[in-house]
VEXDREN-2710 file (C-alpha; in Angstrom, 1 decimal):
% VEXDREN-2710
k/r/px/py/pz
1/MET/119.1/96.1/97.1
2/GLU/118.7/95.9/93.3
3/VAL/119.0/99.1/91.3
4/ILE/115.4/100.4/90.8
5/GLY/114.3/103.3/88.7
6/HIS/114.7/102.4/85.1
7/SER/112.5/104.5/82.8
8/VAL/110.8/101.3/81.4
9/THR/110.4/99.4/84.7
10/GLY/109.7/102.6/86.8
11/LYS/106.1/101.6/87.5
12/GLN/107.1/98.1/88.7
13/SER/109.8/99.5/91.0
14/ILE/107.3/102.0/92.4
15/THR/104.8/99.2/93.3
16/LYS/107.6/97.3/95.0
17/VAL/108.7/100.2/97.1
18/GLY/105.3/101.6/98.0
19/ARG/106.7/104.6/99.9
20/GLN/106.0/107.9/98.1
21/PRO/106.2/106.5/94.6
22/ASN/106.4/109.8/92.8
23/GLN/109.3/111.1/94.9
24/HIS/111.1/107.7/94.8
25/SER/110.9/107.4/91.0
26/ILE/112.2/110.9/90.6
27/ASN/115.1/110.3/93.0
28/CYS/116.0/107.0/91.1
29/ASN/116.0/108.8/87.8
30/LEU/118.2/111.6/89.1
31/THR/120.7/109.1/90.6
32/LEU/120.8/107.1/87.4
33/ILE/121.3/110.2/85.3
34/SER/124.1/111.4/87.6
35/ARG/125.8/108.0/87.5
36/GLN/125.6/107.8/83.7
37/ARG/127.2/111.3/83.4
38/GLU/130.0/110.3/85.9
39/ALA/130.5/107.0/84.0
40/LYS/131.2/109.0/80.8
END
């Protein structure tokens, strides 16, 4: 699966998933933030 949840393309990823858009976008954002912190 492609990485979905960018702040800019959040809406597009939500429409692609379709399952609980709000929760999904929040989870993606949290995972991206945690990954960025780990990368640093």
